[in-house]
N, C-alpha and C positions, 0 to 999 in steps of 0.2 A: 464243211466250209462255214465259217462264221458269217453272220449276217452283215451285209455291207450295202451301202447306198452309193450309187454313182450318179453324178450330175450328167446332163446331156453331152457336154464336151468329153467327159471321160468315157461315156458310152460310145461316142463316135471313135475315139482313140482305140478302145478295146475292140471294136468291130474291125478297124483297120488292121490291128494285130492279128485277129482271127483270119481275116481275108489273106494276109501275108502268109500265115501258117498253112492255110489250105493250099495256097498257090505253090508252096514249097513241096507239096506232095505229088507223086505221080498221079496222072489223071484217073487211073482205075481206083485209087484210094480216096478220091474226093467225093465221098458219100455223105449223105445227111447224118448218118450215125457217127462217122468219124468227125464231122464238123461239130456235132453236139459234144463229143468227148473233148475235143480241142477247146471248145468254148468253156466247158466246165473247168478244164485245167487252167485256162487263162483267168477266169473269174476267181478261182481259188487263190491264185498267186496275187492278183490285184487286190483281193480282200485282205491279204496279208501285207499290203503296202507296196508291192512291186510295181514300178511304173516304167522301167526301162523296156522299150518295145522289143529289142533284140533278145533280151533275157526272157521276157514273157513268151515270145514265140518259141525260143529254143527250149525252155522248160516244158511248154505244152507239148511240143513234138517229142521230147525225150520221155516224158511221163507216159505218152501214148505209144512209145516204142518206135516212132518213125524217124529213127536216126540210123545211119549206116551200121549194118551188122545186127540190128535189133529187129525183132519181129513186129509186125504192125499191131496196133491196139485192137483188142477184141471189143466191139461195141456191145456185146452181150455181157461183158464183164465191167460195164460202166455203171455209174449211179443211175442212169436213165433206163437200164434194163430191169431194175428191181421194182 
């Protein structure tokens, strides 16, 4: 992820996107590890200029594998496990 700076309004917006993405998951998948992976995915997309909340949420869930027919993301295969 390239370095990016977000102002307080953008941070609030990105937190809302993250909260929406987590809420879209089944309760048993709403772990802190999954939340960290989703946050990383959202921040990566936002650093590249994406600001559409639906697209940010969808991309985060798809990259994590939390879309119908795909396996859940493995928090041990995340940048935070290294």
